[in-house]
C-alpha positions in Angstrom: 3.6 13.1 5.4 2.8 16.2 3.1 1.9 14.2 -0.1 -1.3 12.7 1.3 -4.5 14.2 2.7 -7.7 12.4 3.9 -11.4 13.7 3.4 -13.6 11.4 5.3 -12.3 8.1 3.9 -10.9 9.1 0.7 -7.2 9.5 0.1 -5.9 12.4 -1.9 -2.3 12.2 -3.1 -0.1 15.1 -4.4 2.0 13.4 -7.0 4.9 15.8 -7.0 5.2 15.7 -3.3 4.8 11.9 -3.4 7.6 11.6 -5.7 10.0 13.8 -3.7 9.0 11.7 -0.8 10.1 8.6 -2.7 13.4 10.3 -3.7 14.0 11.4 -0.1 13.6 7.8 1.1 15.8 6.3 -1.7 19.4 7.0 -1.1 20.9 4.3 -3.3 18.6 5.3 -6.5 20.5 5.2 -9.8 21.7 8.6 -10.8 19.2 8.9 -13.8 16.4 8.3 -11.4 15.6 12.0 -10.5 12.2 13.9 -10.2 11.7 14.5 -13.8 12.4 10.8 -14.7 9.9 9.6 -12.1 7.3 12.2 -12.9 7.7 11.2 -16.7 7.3 7.6 -15.9 4.1 8.3 -13.8 2.7 10.4 -16.5 3.1 7.4 -19.1 1.4 5.0 -16.6 -1.4 7.5 -15.9 -2.0 8.2 -19.8 -2.1 4.4 -20.3 -4.7 4.1 -17.4 -2.4 1.4 -15.9 -4.1 -0.7 -13.3 -2.8 0.3 -9.8 -2.5 -3.3 -9.0 0.4 -3.6 -11.2 2.3 -0.5 -10.1 2.1 -0.7 -6.3 2.5 -3.5 -3.8 1.5 -4.4 -0.4 3.9 -2.4 1.4 2.4 0.8 -0.4 -1.0 -0.3 0.6 0.0 -0.9 4.2 1.9 2.5 4.5 -1.1 4.3 3.1 -3.4 2.6 5.6 -1.0 3.5 8.4 -1.3 7.0 7.3 -5.1 6.8 7.3 -4.8 5.9 11.2 -2.7 9.0 11.7 -5.5 11.4 10.3 -8.3 13.0 12.2 -10.9 10.1 11.8 -8.7 7.6 13.9 -8.3 7.5 17.6 -5.3 5.3 17.2 -2.4 7.6 16.1 0.4 5.4 17.3 -0.2 2.6 14.7 3.0 1.8 12.7 3.3 0.1 9.1 4.5 -3.1 10.9 1.4 -3.2 13.2 -0.8 -3.0 10.0 1.1 -5.7 8.3 0.9 -7.9 11.5 -2.9 -7.3 11.9 -3.4 -8.2 8.4 -1.3 -11.4 8.6 -3.1 -12.6 11.8 -6.7 -11.4 10.7 -7.1 -14.5 8.5 -6.2 -18.1 8.7 -4.8 -19.4 5.4 -8.2 -21.2 4.6 -10.2 -18.1 5.3 -8.0 -16.0 3.2 -8.5 -18.3 0.4 -12.1 -17.6 0.4 -11.5 -13.8 0.0 -12.1 -11.8 -3.2 -8.5 -10.5 -3.1 -7.0 -14.1 -2.8 -9.2 -15.0 -5.9 -8.5 -11.9 -7.9 -4.6 -12.6 -7.4 -5.0 -16.2 -8.1 -6.7 -15.3 -11.2 -4.0 -12.8 -12.2 -1.2 -15.3 -11.4 -2.8 -18.1 -13.4 -3.6 -15.7 -16.5 0.2 -14.9 -16.6 1.3 -18.4 -16.0 3.2 -17.4 -12.9 
């Protein structure tokens, strides 16, 4: 995709191209949800220094991970988002996952918001 480049292990995202990518993949978006609207909303979040953990989800993470495998530093160019998700699911037992930092961070976040 034309919105992301990888330099070593760093991902660089072109926001304008990313917004256009989102719009192209969203045929049922509301009429008001155009490029200018999304760019303005992004800028508001950026200016507030919003925590990325609140504005993206696991599917965003696995999509970017898949794209990293398609870059020049990977030999497995055929990996799909579904494979990434599957590997993440089978990589940990429930007990092992509960001992990870990500589990503890998410649990703390959920508890702090009474979810």
